[in-house]
N, CA, C, O and CB atoms as a CASP TS submission, in Angstrom:
PFRMAT TS
TARGET T0000
AUTHOR 0000-0000-0000
METHOD Language model
MODEL 1
PARENT N/A
ATOM      1  N   MET     1     -33.649  -0.220  49.617  1.00  0.00           N
ATOM      2  CA  MET     1     -34.134   0.933  48.583  1.00  0.00           C
ATOM      3  C   MET     1     -33.090   1.668  48.284  1.00  0.00           C
ATOM      4  O   MET     1     -33.304   1.907  47.095  1.00  0.00           O
ATOM      5  CB  MET     1     -35.215   1.904  49.066  1.00  0.00           C
ATOM      6  N   LEU     2     -32.053   2.217  48.570  1.00  0.00           N
ATOM      7  CA  LEU     2     -31.052   3.025  48.128  1.00  0.00           C
ATOM      8  C   LEU     2     -30.127   2.213  46.975  1.00  0.00           C
ATOM      9  O   LEU     2     -29.560   2.781  46.043  1.00  0.00           O
ATOM     10  CB  LEU     2     -30.232   3.488  49.409  1.00  0.00           C
ATOM     11  N   PHE     3     -30.097   0.813  47.227  1.00  0.00           N
ATOM     12  CA  PHE     3     -29.634   0.020  45.938  1.00  0.00           C
ATOM     13  C   PHE     3     -30.425   0.014  44.687  1.00  0.00           C
ATOM     14  O   PHE     3     -30.052   0.280  43.545  1.00  0.00           O
ATOM     15  CB  PHE     3     -29.517  -1.358  46.249  1.00  0.00           C
ATOM     16  N   LYS     4     -31.837  -0.417  45.217  1.00  0.00           N
ATOM     17  CA  LYS     4     -33.055  -0.219  43.911  1.00  0.00           C
ATOM     18  C   LYS     4     -32.504   1.293  43.271  1.00  0.00           C
ATOM     19  O   LYS     4     -32.012   0.998  42.182  1.00  0.00           O
ATOM     20  CB  LYS     4     -35.120  -0.050  44.652  1.00  0.00           C
ATOM     21  N   VAL     5     -32.415   2.336  43.419  1.00  0.00           N
ATOM     22  CA  VAL     5     -32.912   3.612  43.139  1.00  0.00           C
ATOM     23  C   VAL     5     -31.459   3.577  42.288  1.00  0.00           C
ATOM     24  O   VAL     5     -31.511   3.920  41.107  1.00  0.00           O
ATOM     25  CB  VAL     5     -33.341   4.840  44.511  1.00  0.00           C
ATOM     26  N   ILE     6     -29.996   3.119  42.934  1.00  0.00           N
ATOM     27  CA  ILE     6     -28.994   3.591  42.075  1.00  0.00           C
ATOM     28  C   ILE     6     -29.028   2.414  41.198  1.00  0.00           C
ATOM     29  O   ILE     6     -28.546   2.595  40.080  1.00  0.00           O
ATOM     30  CB  ILE     6     -27.575   3.967  42.739  1.00  0.00           C
ATOM     31  N   LEU     7     -29.416   1.442  41.418  1.00  0.00           N
ATOM     32  CA  LEU     7     -29.501   0.395  39.995  1.00  0.00           C
ATOM     33  C   LEU     7     -30.584   1.285  38.945  1.00  0.00           C
ATOM     34  O   LEU     7     -30.239   1.733  37.852  1.00  0.00           O
ATOM     35  CB  LEU     7     -30.342  -1.528  40.459  1.00  0.00           C
ATOM     36  N   PHE     8     -31.667   1.396  39.415  1.00  0.00           N
ATOM     37  CA  PHE     8     -32.430   1.995  38.273  1.00  0.00           C
ATOM     38  C   PHE     8     -31.943   3.249  37.678  1.00  0.00           C
ATOM     39  O   PHE     8     -32.431   3.544  36.588  1.00  0.00           O
ATOM     40  CB  PHE     8     -33.755   2.246  38.674  1.00  0.00           C
ATOM     41  N   PHE     9     -30.974   4.129  38.248  1.00  0.00           N
ATOM     42  CA  PHE     9     -30.701   4.949  37.577  1.00  0.00           C
ATOM     43  C   PHE     9     -29.470   4.593  36.746  1.00  0.00           C
ATOM     44  O   PHE     9     -29.161   5.122  35.678  1.00  0.00           O
ATOM     45  CB  PHE     9     -30.674   5.956  38.290  1.00  0.00           C
ATOM     46  N   PHE    10     -28.916   3.777  37.280  1.00  0.00           N
ATOM     47  CA  PHE    10     -27.832   3.228  36.074  1.00  0.00           C
ATOM     48  C   PHE    10     -28.262   2.620  34.804  1.00  0.00           C
ATOM     49  O   PHE    10     -27.730   2.690  33.696  1.00  0.00           O
ATOM     50  CB  PHE    10     -26.963   2.140  36.597  1.00  0.00           C
ATOM     51  N   LEU    11     -29.801   1.738  35.349  1.00  0.00           N
ATOM     52  CA  LEU    11     -30.200   1.242  33.733  1.00  0.00           C
ATOM     53  C   LEU    11     -30.860   1.845  32.930  1.00  0.00           C
ATOM     54  O   LEU    11     -31.175   1.388  31.831  1.00  0.00           O
ATOM     55  CB  LEU    11     -30.869   0.200  33.581  1.00  0.00           C
ATOM     56  N   PHE    12     -31.292   3.416  33.532  1.00  0.00           N
ATOM     57  CA  PHE    12     -31.859   4.424  32.777  1.00  0.00           C
ATOM     58  C   PHE    12     -31.199   5.154  31.590  1.00  0.00           C
ATOM     59  O   PHE    12     -31.454   5.291  30.394  1.00  0.00           O
ATOM     60  CB  PHE    12     -32.161   5.283  33.619  1.00  0.00           C
ATOM     61  N   CYS    13     -29.759   5.767  32.875  1.00  0.00           N
ATOM     62  CA  CYS    13     -28.548   5.923  31.620  1.00  0.00           C
ATOM     63  C   CYS    13     -28.077   5.093  30.693  1.00  0.00           C
ATOM     64  O   CYS    13     -27.684   5.527  29.610  1.00  0.00           O
ATOM     65  CB  CYS    13     -27.422   6.151  32.037  1.00  0.00           C
ATOM     66  N   TYR    14     -28.054   3.461  31.079  1.00  0.00           N
ATOM     67  CA  TYR    14     -27.856   2.860  29.809  1.00  0.00           C
ATOM     68  C   TYR    14     -28.670   3.082  28.793  1.00  0.00           C
ATOM     69  O   TYR    14     -28.337   3.383  27.647  1.00  0.00           O
ATOM     70  CB  TYR    14     -27.824   1.681  29.897  1.00  0.00           C
ATOM     71  N   ALA    15     -30.083   2.885  29.348  1.00  0.00           N
ATOM     72  CA  ALA    15     -31.263   2.493  27.972  1.00  0.00           C
ATOM     73  C   ALA    15     -30.942   3.822  26.984  1.00  0.00           C
ATOM     74  O   ALA    15     -30.803   3.651  25.773  1.00  0.00           O
ATOM     75  CB  ALA    15     -33.399   2.488  28.565  1.00  0.00           C
ATOM     76  N   VAL    16     -30.828   5.266  27.644  1.00  0.00           N
ATOM     77  CA  VAL    16     -30.912   6.459  26.907  1.00  0.00           C
ATOM     78  C   VAL    16     -29.528   6.609  26.215  1.00  0.00           C
ATOM     79  O   VAL    16     -29.519   7.243  25.160  1.00  0.00           O
ATOM     80  CB  VAL    16     -31.293   7.684  27.832  1.00  0.00           C
ATOM     81  N   TYR    17     -28.307   6.081  26.703  1.00  0.00           N
ATOM     82  CA  TYR    17     -27.005   5.951  25.920  1.00  0.00           C
ATOM     83  C   TYR    17     -27.432   4.928  24.719  1.00  0.00           C
ATOM     84  O   TYR    17     -27.085   5.082  23.548  1.00  0.00           O
ATOM     85  CB  TYR    17     -25.660   5.325  26.933  1.00  0.00           C
ATOM     86  N   ARG    18     -28.089   4.058  25.113  1.00  0.00           N
ATOM     87  CA  ARG    18     -28.438   2.755  23.515  1.00  0.00           C
ATOM     88  C   ARG    18     -29.280   3.342  22.714  1.00  0.00           C
ATOM     89  O   ARG    18     -28.887   3.409  21.549  1.00  0.00           O
ATOM     90  CB  ARG    18     -29.334   1.076  23.798  1.00  0.00           C
ATOM     91  N   ILE    19     -30.763   3.992  23.036  1.00  0.00           N
ATOM     92  CA  ILE    19     -31.013   4.383  22.280  1.00  0.00           C
ATOM     93  C   ILE    19     -31.287   5.800  21.588  1.00  0.00           C
ATOM     94  O   ILE    19     -31.953   6.044  20.582  1.00  0.00           O
ATOM     95  CB  ILE    19     -31.472   3.818  22.368  1.00  0.00           C
ATOM     96  N   GLY    20     -30.544   6.696  22.465  1.00  0.00           N
ATOM     97  CA  GLY    20     -29.802   8.006  22.216  1.00  0.00           C
ATOM     98  C   GLY    20     -28.959   7.944  20.832  1.00  0.00           C
ATOM     99  O   GLY    20     -29.192   8.692  19.882  1.00  0.00           O
ATOM    100  N   GLY    21     -27.788   6.792  20.849  1.00  0.00           N
ATOM    101  CA  GLY    21     -27.229   6.581  19.904  1.00  0.00           C
ATOM    102  C   GLY    21     -27.959   6.190  18.660  1.00  0.00           C
ATOM    103  O   GLY    21     -27.879   6.745  17.565  1.00  0.00           O
ATOM    104  N   PHE    22     -28.565   5.322  18.934  1.00  0.00           N
ATOM    105  CA  PHE    22     -29.627   4.725  17.627  1.00  0.00           C
ATOM    106  C   PHE    22     -30.136   5.786  17.037  1.00  0.00           C
ATOM    107  O   PHE    22     -29.864   5.890  15.841  1.00  0.00           O
ATOM    108  CB  PHE    22     -30.969   3.790  18.038  1.00  0.00           C
ATOM    109  N   LEU    23     -31.137   7.037  17.760  1.00  0.00           N
ATOM    110  CA  LEU    23     -31.296   8.211  17.084  1.00  0.00           C
ATOM    111  C   LEU    23     -30.462   8.799  16.467  1.00  0.00           C
ATOM    112  O   LEU    23     -30.870   9.015  15.326  1.00  0.00           O
ATOM    113  CB  LEU    23     -31.646   8.946  17.660  1.00  0.00           C
ATOM    114  N   ILE    24     -29.578   9.138  16.624  1.00  0.00           N
ATOM    115  CA  ILE    24     -28.326  10.089  16.221  1.00  0.00           C
ATOM    116  C   ILE    24     -28.104   9.403  14.722  1.00  0.00           C
ATOM    117  O   ILE    24     -28.357   9.974  13.661  1.00  0.00           O
ATOM    118  CB  ILE    24     -26.743   9.960  17.426  1.00  0.00           C
ATOM    119  N   LYS    25     -27.682   8.321  14.833  1.00  0.00           N
ATOM    120  CA  LYS    25     -27.278   7.346  13.272  1.00  0.00           C
ATOM    121  C   LYS    25     -28.303   7.798  12.539  1.00  0.00           C
ATOM    122  O   LYS    25     -28.193   8.667  11.675  1.00  0.00           O
ATOM    123  CB  LYS    25     -27.321   5.442  13.257  1.00  0.00           C
ATOM    124  N   PHE    26     -29.450   7.169  12.883  1.00  0.00           N
ATOM    125  CA  PHE    26     -30.679   7.289  12.413  1.00  0.00           C
ATOM    126  C   PHE    26     -31.075   8.615  11.584  1.00  0.00           C
ATOM    127  O   PHE    26     -31.126   8.717  10.358  1.00  0.00           O
ATOM    128  CB  PHE    26     -31.468   7.128  13.517  1.00  0.00           C
ATOM    129  N   ILE    27     -31.302   9.454  12.404  1.00  0.00           N
ATOM    130  CA  ILE    27     -31.339  10.921  11.900  1.00  0.00           C
ATOM    131  C   ILE    27     -30.025  11.649  11.187  1.00  0.00           C
ATOM    132  O   ILE    27     -30.131  12.560  10.366  1.00  0.00           O
ATOM    133  CB  ILE    27     -31.674  11.762  13.139  1.00  0.00           C
ATOM    134  N   THR    28     -28.993  11.185  11.563  1.00  0.00           N
ATOM    135  CA  THR    28     -27.801  11.673  10.522  1.00  0.00           C
ATOM    136  C   THR    28     -28.178  10.979   9.146  1.00  0.00           C
ATOM    137  O   THR    28     -28.480  11.772   8.254  1.00  0.00           O
ATOM    138  CB  THR    28     -26.108  11.141  11.050  1.00  0.00           C
ATOM    139  N   PHE    29     -28.208   9.754   8.854  1.00  0.00           N
ATOM    140  CA  PHE    29     -28.544   8.913   8.003  1.00  0.00           C
ATOM    141  C   PHE    29     -29.511   9.339   6.919  1.00  0.00           C
ATOM    142  O   PHE    29     -29.335   9.370   5.701  1.00  0.00           O
ATOM    143  CB  PHE    29     -28.956   7.937   8.665  1.00  0.00           C
ATOM    144  N   ASN    30     -30.677   9.694   7.710  1.00  0.00           N
ATOM    145  CA  ASN    30     -31.410  10.445   6.979  1.00  0.00           C
ATOM    146  C   ASN    30     -31.265  11.754   6.671  1.00  0.00           C
ATOM    147  O   ASN    30     -32.240  12.132   6.023  1.00  0.00           O
ATOM    148  CB  ASN    30     -32.327  10.358   7.353  1.00  0.00           C
ATOM    149  N   SER    31     -30.608  12.460   6.822  1.00  0.00           N
ATOM    150  CA  SER    31     -30.473  13.972   6.676  1.00  0.00           C
ATOM    151  C   SER    31     -29.533  13.746   5.401  1.00  0.00           C
ATOM    152  O   SER    31     -29.712  14.628   4.562  1.00  0.00           O
ATOM    153  CB  SER    31     -29.764  14.933   8.129  1.00  0.00           C
ATOM    154  N   THR    32     -28.545  12.760   5.029  1.00  0.00           N
ATOM    155  CA  THR    32     -27.825  13.094   4.281  1.00  0.00           C
ATOM    156  C   THR    32     -28.585  12.939   2.880  1.00  0.00           C
ATOM    157  O   THR    32     -28.190  13.464   1.839  1.00  0.00           O
ATOM    158  CB  THR    32     -26.665  12.449   4.532  1.00  0.00           C
ATOM    159  N   GLY    33     -29.635  12.208   2.990  1.00  0.00           N
ATOM    160  CA  GLY    33     -29.944  11.684   1.781  1.00  0.00           C
ATOM    161  C   GLY    33     -29.790  10.751   1.384  1.00  0.00           C
ATOM    162  O   GLY    33     -28.602  10.428   1.385  1.00  0.00           O
ATOM    163  N   SER    34     -30.914   9.557   0.714  1.00  0.00           N
ATOM    164  CA  SER    34     -30.615   8.306   0.163  1.00  0.00           C
ATOM    165  C   SER    34     -29.431   8.011  -0.728  1.00  0.00           C
ATOM    166  O   SER    34     -28.884   6.908  -0.726  1.00  0.00           O
ATOM    167  CB  SER    34     -31.639   7.981  -0.480  1.00  0.00           C
ATOM    168  N   LYS    35     -29.049   9.014  -1.486  1.00  0.00           N
ATOM    169  CA  LYS    35     -27.925   8.626  -2.288  1.00  0.00           C
ATOM    170  C   LYS    35     -26.461   8.683  -1.768  1.00  0.00           C
ATOM    171  O   LYS    35     -25.522   8.348  -2.491  1.00  0.00           O
ATOM    172  CB  LYS    35     -27.988   9.399  -3.393  1.00  0.00           C
ATOM    173  N   SER    36     -26.306   9.092  -0.568  1.00  0.00           N
ATOM    174  CA  SER    36     -24.801   8.995  -0.248  1.00  0.00           C
ATOM    175  C   SER    36     -24.964   7.778   0.944  1.00  0.00           C
ATOM    176  O   SER    36     -26.010   7.323   1.407  1.00  0.00           O
ATOM    177  CB  SER    36     -24.017  10.674   0.365  1.00  0.00           C
ATOM    178  N   ARG    37     -24.120   7.562   1.141  1.00  0.00           N
ATOM    179  CA  ARG    37     -23.491   6.238   2.250  1.00  0.00           C
ATOM    180  C   ARG    37     -22.586   6.639   3.386  1.00  0.00           C
ATOM    181  O   ARG    37     -21.890   7.638   3.567  1.00  0.00           O
ATOM    182  CB  ARG    37     -22.488   5.099   1.420  1.00  0.00           C
ATOM    183  N   VAL    38     -22.756   5.813   3.924  1.00  0.00           N
ATOM    184  CA  VAL    38     -21.742   6.081   5.724  1.00  0.00           C
ATOM    185  C   VAL    38     -20.629   5.488   5.128  1.00  0.00           C
ATOM    186  O   VAL    38     -20.632   4.323   4.731  1.00  0.00           O
ATOM    187  CB  VAL    38     -22.297   5.034   7.594  1.00  0.00           C
ATOM    188  N   HIS    39     -19.113   6.698   5.004  1.00  0.00           N
ATOM    189  CA  HIS    39     -18.106   5.654   4.744  1.00  0.00           C
ATOM    190  C   HIS    39     -17.192   5.615   6.419  1.00  0.00           C
ATOM    191  O   HIS    39     -17.407   6.237   7.459  1.00  0.00           O
ATOM    192  CB  HIS    39     -17.003   6.202   3.157  1.00  0.00           C
ATOM    193  N   LYS    40     -16.128   4.578   6.045  1.00  0.00           N
ATOM    194  CA  LYS    40     -15.654   4.608   7.428  1.00  0.00           C
ATOM    195  C   LYS    40     -14.465   5.552   7.462  1.00  0.00           C
ATOM    196  O   LYS    40     -14.159   6.035   6.372  1.00  0.00           O
ATOM    197  CB  LYS    40     -15.268   3.165   7.956  1.00  0.00           C
ATOM    198  N   LYS    41     -13.700   5.920   8.573  1.00  0.00           N
ATOM    199  CA  LYS    41     -12.901   6.980   8.479  1.00  0.00           C
ATOM    200  C   LYS    41     -11.551   6.630   8.017  1.00  0.00           C
ATOM    201  O   LYS    41     -11.060   5.575   8.418  1.00  0.00           O
ATOM    202  CB  LYS    41     -12.873   7.630   9.671  1.00  0.00           C
ATOM    203  N   GLY    42     -10.806   7.497   7.113  1.00  0.00           N
ATOM    204  CA  GLY    42      -9.926   6.734   6.050  1.00  0.00           C
ATOM    205  C   GLY    42      -9.784   6.777   5.164  1.00  0.00           C
ATOM    206  O   GLY    42      -8.796   7.155   4.534  1.00  0.00           O
ATOM    207  N   ASN    43     -11.580   6.067   4.563  1.00  0.00           N
ATOM    208  CA  ASN    43     -11.714   5.654   3.247  1.00  0.00           C
ATOM    209  C   ASN    43     -11.867   6.829   2.456  1.00  0.00           C
ATOM    210  O   ASN    43     -12.120   7.961   2.871  1.00  0.00           O
ATOM    211  CB  ASN    43     -12.800   4.729   3.055  1.00  0.00           C
ATOM    212  N   ILE    44     -11.639   6.352   0.936  1.00  0.00           N
ATOM    213  CA  ILE    44     -11.687   7.628  -0.238  1.00  0.00           C
ATOM    214  C   ILE    44     -12.838   7.585  -0.986  1.00  0.00           C
ATOM    215  O   ILE    44     -13.109   6.436  -1.335  1.00  0.00           O
ATOM    216  CB  ILE    44     -10.507   7.609  -1.357  1.00  0.00           C
ATOM    217  N   ARG    45     -13.407   8.202  -1.261  1.00  0.00           N
ATOM    218  CA  ARG    45     -14.683   8.407  -2.085  1.00  0.00           C
ATOM    219  C   ARG    45     -14.423   8.946  -3.168  1.00  0.00           C
ATOM    220  O   ARG    45     -13.656   9.909  -3.162  1.00  0.00           O
ATOM    221  CB  ARG    45     -15.677   9.163  -1.536  1.00  0.00           C
ATOM    222  N   VAL    46     -14.883   8.564  -4.170  1.00  0.00           N
ATOM    223  CA  VAL    46     -14.289   8.712  -5.676  1.00  0.00           C
ATOM    224  C   VAL    46     -15.810   8.766  -6.365  1.00  0.00           C
ATOM    225  O   VAL    46     -16.431   7.719  -6.550  1.00  0.00           O
ATOM    226  CB  VAL    46     -13.116   7.192  -6.309  1.00  0.00           C
ATOM    227  N   ASP    47     -16.401  10.159  -6.755  1.00  0.00           N
ATOM    228  CA  ASP    47     -17.919  10.351  -7.323  1.00  0.00           C
ATOM    229  C   ASP    47     -16.897   9.955  -8.897  1.00  0.00           C
ATOM    230  O   ASP    47     -15.756  10.235  -9.266  1.00  0.00           O
ATOM    231  CB  ASP    47     -19.026  12.406  -7.029  1.00  0.00           C
ATOM    232  N   LYS    48     -18.392   8.947  -9.652  1.00  0.00           N
ATOM    233  CA  LYS    48     -18.092   8.601 -11.082  1.00  0.00           C
ATOM    234  C   LYS    48     -18.802  10.082 -12.057  1.00  0.00           C
ATOM    235  O   LYS    48     -19.927  10.556 -11.900  1.00  0.00           O
ATOM    236  CB  LYS    48     -18.968   6.843 -11.483  1.00  0.00           C
ATOM    237  N   GLN    49     -17.814  10.522 -12.972  1.00  0.00           N
ATOM    238  CA  GLN    49     -18.300  11.646 -13.705  1.00  0.00           C
ATOM    239  C   GLN    49     -19.602  11.495 -14.693  1.00  0.00           C
ATOM    240  O   GLN    49     -19.899  10.365 -15.084  1.00  0.00           O
ATOM    241  CB  GLN    49     -17.161  12.089 -14.482  1.00  0.00           C
ATOM    242  N   GLN    50     -20.037  12.129 -14.919  1.00  0.00           N
ATOM    243  CA  GLN    50     -21.611  11.970 -15.839  1.00  0.00           C
ATOM    244  C   GLN    50     -21.155  11.476 -17.272  1.00  0.00           C
ATOM    245  O   GLN    50     -20.079  11.853 -17.736  1.00  0.00           O
ATOM    246  CB  GLN    50     -22.619  13.706 -16.082  1.00  0.00           C
ATOM    247  N   LYS    51     -21.875  10.748 -17.861  1.00  0.00           N
ATOM    248  CA  LYS    51     -21.496  10.047 -19.268  1.00  0.00           C
ATOM    249  C   LYS    51     -22.136  11.257 -20.175  1.00  0.00           C
ATOM    250  O   LYS    51     -22.159  10.711 -21.278  1.00  0.00           O
ATOM    251  CB  LYS    51     -22.298   8.270 -19.583  1.00  0.00           C
ATOM    252  N   ASN    52     -22.455  12.047 -20.289  1.00  0.00           N
ATOM    253  CA  ASN    52     -22.708  12.911 -21.127  1.00  0.00           C
ATOM    254  C   ASN    52     -21.286  13.466 -22.068  1.00  0.00           C
ATOM    255  O   ASN    52     -21.246  14.432 -22.830  1.00  0.00           O
ATOM    256  CB  ASN    52     -23.418  13.935 -20.297  1.00  0.00           C
ATOM    257  N   GLY    53     -20.679  12.939 -21.879  1.00  0.00           N
ATOM    258  CA  GLY    53     -19.224  13.324 -22.592  1.00  0.00           C
ATOM    259  C   GLY    53     -18.589  14.842 -22.633  1.00  0.00           C
ATOM    260  O   GLY    53     -17.609  15.253 -23.255  1.00  0.00           O
ATOM    261  N   LYS    54     -19.489  15.526 -21.757  1.00  0.00           N
ATOM    262  CA  LYS    54     -18.717  17.130 -21.486  1.00  0.00           C
ATOM    263  C   LYS    54     -18.027  16.984 -20.292  1.00  0.00           C
ATOM    264  O   LYS    54     -18.461  16.400 -19.300  1.00  0.00           O
ATOM    265  CB  LYS    54     -19.791  18.548 -21.267  1.00  0.00           C
ATOM    266  N   SER    55     -16.690  17.650 -20.425  1.00  0.00           N
ATOM    267  CA  SER    55     -16.295  17.878 -18.971  1.00  0.00           C
ATOM    268  C   SER    55     -16.403  19.316 -18.246  1.00  0.00           C
ATOM    269  O   SER    55     -16.395  20.371 -18.881  1.00  0.00           O
ATOM    270  CB  SER    55     -14.890  17.488 -18.881  1.00  0.00           C
ATOM    271  N   HIS    56     -16.488  19.248 -17.092  1.00  0.00           N
ATOM    272  CA  HIS    56     -16.694  20.445 -16.403  1.00  0.00           C
ATOM    273  C   HIS    56     -15.137  21.341 -15.955  1.00  0.00           C
ATOM    274  O   HIS    56     -15.133  22.360 -15.264  1.00  0.00           O
ATOM    275  CB  HIS    56     -17.606  19.963 -15.061  1.00  0.00           C
ATOM    276  N   TYR    57     -13.929  20.697 -16.518  1.00  0.00           N
ATOM    277  CA  TYR    57     -12.788  21.152 -16.580  1.00  0.00           C
ATOM    278  C   TYR    57     -12.385  22.438 -17.401  1.00  0.00           C
ATOM    279  O   TYR    57     -11.631  22.162 -18.334  1.00  0.00           O
ATOM    280  CB  TYR    57     -12.187  20.184 -16.921  1.00  0.00           C
ATOM    281  N   ASP    58     -12.599  23.347 -17.322  1.00  0.00           N
ATOM    282  CA  ASP    58     -12.245  24.495 -18.196  1.00  0.00           C
ATOM    283  C   ASP    58     -11.094  25.295 -18.581  1.00  0.00           C
ATOM    284  O   ASP    58     -11.029  26.432 -19.049  1.00  0.00           O
ATOM    285  CB  ASP    58     -12.815  25.221 -17.880  1.00  0.00           C
ATOM    286  N   GLY    59      -9.917  24.173 -18.183  1.00  0.00           N
ATOM    287  CA  GLY    59      -8.341  24.703 -17.943  1.00  0.00           C
ATOM    288  C   GLY    59      -8.277  25.146 -16.556  1.00  0.00           C
ATOM    289  O   GLY    59      -9.015  25.208 -15.572  1.00  0.00           O
ATOM    290  N   GLY    60      -6.676  25.524 -17.010  1.00  0.00           N
ATOM    291  CA  GLY    60      -6.387  26.307 -15.425  1.00  0.00           C
ATOM    292  C   GLY    60      -5.128  27.001 -15.804  1.00  0.00           C
ATOM    293  O   GLY    60      -4.840  27.218 -16.981  1.00  0.00           O
ATOM    294  N   ASP    61      -4.599  27.248 -15.091  1.00  0.00           N
ATOM    295  CA  ASP    61      -3.270  28.311 -15.087  1.00  0.00           C
ATOM    296  C   ASP    61      -2.099  27.246 -14.964  1.00  0.00           C
ATOM    297  O   ASP    61      -2.214  26.238 -14.268  1.00  0.00           O
ATOM    298  CB  ASP    61      -3.227  29.582 -13.601  1.00  0.00           C
ATOM    299  N   TYR    62      -1.018  27.537 -15.662  1.00  0.00           N
ATOM    300  CA  TYR    62       0.266  26.971 -15.599  1.00  0.00           C
ATOM    301  C   TYR    62       1.021  27.473 -14.469  1.00  0.00           C
ATOM    302  O   TYR    62       1.087  28.657 -14.141  1.00  0.00           O
ATOM    303  CB  TYR    62       0.978  27.195 -16.798  1.00  0.00           C
ATOM    304  N   VAL    63       1.575  26.516 -13.907  1.00  0.00           N
ATOM    305  CA  VAL    63       2.253  27.303 -12.724  1.00  0.00           C
ATOM    306  C   VAL    63       3.603  26.190 -12.920  1.00  0.00           C
ATOM    307  O   VAL    63       3.626  24.967 -13.051  1.00  0.00           O
ATOM    308  CB  VAL    63       1.232  27.343 -10.888  1.00  0.00           C
ATOM    309  N   ASP    64       4.943  27.469 -12.863  1.00  0.00           N
ATOM    310  CA  ASP    64       6.089  26.952 -13.444  1.00  0.00           C
ATOM    311  C   ASP    64       6.833  26.036 -12.319  1.00  0.00           C
ATOM    312  O   ASP    64       7.028  26.582 -11.233  1.00  0.00           O
ATOM    313  CB  ASP    64       6.988  28.157 -13.996  1.00  0.00           C
ATOM    314  N   PHE    65       7.133  25.099 -12.436  1.00  0.00           N
ATOM    315  CA  PHE    65       7.581  24.266 -11.426  1.00  0.00           C
ATOM    316  C   PHE    65       9.309  24.398 -11.200  1.00  0.00           C
ATOM    317  O   PHE    65      10.144  24.244 -12.092  1.00  0.00           O
ATOM    318  CB  PHE    65       7.090  22.763 -11.848  1.00  0.00           C
ATOM    319  N   GLU    66       9.578  24.716  -9.803  1.00  0.00           N
ATOM    320  CA  GLU    66      11.101  24.947  -9.560  1.00  0.00           C
ATOM    321  C   GLU    66      11.248  23.893  -8.437  1.00  0.00           C
ATOM    322  O   GLU    66      10.520  23.780  -7.452  1.00  0.00           O
ATOM    323  CB  GLU    66      11.587  26.623  -9.074  1.00  0.00           C
ATOM    324  N   GLU    67      12.125  23.283  -8.705  1.00  0.00           N
ATOM    325  CA  GLU    67      12.804  22.227  -7.564  1.00  0.00           C
ATOM    326  C   GLU    67      13.732  23.056  -6.449  1.00  0.00           C
ATOM    327  O   GLU    67      14.757  23.720  -6.600  1.00  0.00           O
ATOM    328  CB  GLU    67      13.924  21.003  -8.417  1.00  0.00           C
ATOM    329  N   VAL    68      13.047  22.779  -5.428  1.00  0.00           N
ATOM    330  CA  VAL    68      13.978  23.104  -4.334  1.00  0.00           C
ATOM    331  C   VAL    68      14.864  22.118  -3.786  1.00  0.00           C
ATOM    332  O   VAL    68      14.457  21.010  -3.439  1.00  0.00           O
ATOM    333  CB  VAL    68      13.296  23.555  -3.306  1.00  0.00           C
ATOM    334  N   LYS    69      16.147  22.506  -3.690  1.00  0.00           N
ATOM    335  CA  LYS    69      16.923  21.468  -2.803  1.00  0.00           C
ATOM    336  C   LYS    69      17.622  21.872  -1.800  1.00  0.00           C
ATOM    337  O   LYS    69      18.231  21.058  -1.105  1.00  0.00           O
ATOM    338  CB  LYS    69      17.802  20.754  -3.447  1.00  0.00           C
TER
END
């Protein structure tokens, strides 16, 4: 009897673990929007610029570089 209870408990915990992991992935993927994709850790994502010809860069401040030895 005790063995069945322990076995049921472990099976229940395993099922919650597997279903919970799937639900978390499903919810987080849908909340980011259909345009976004899931990227592996360490990968670099580069978004393409708009093709309307206008740049969003308005210039910047000049920083005088001085080499430190």
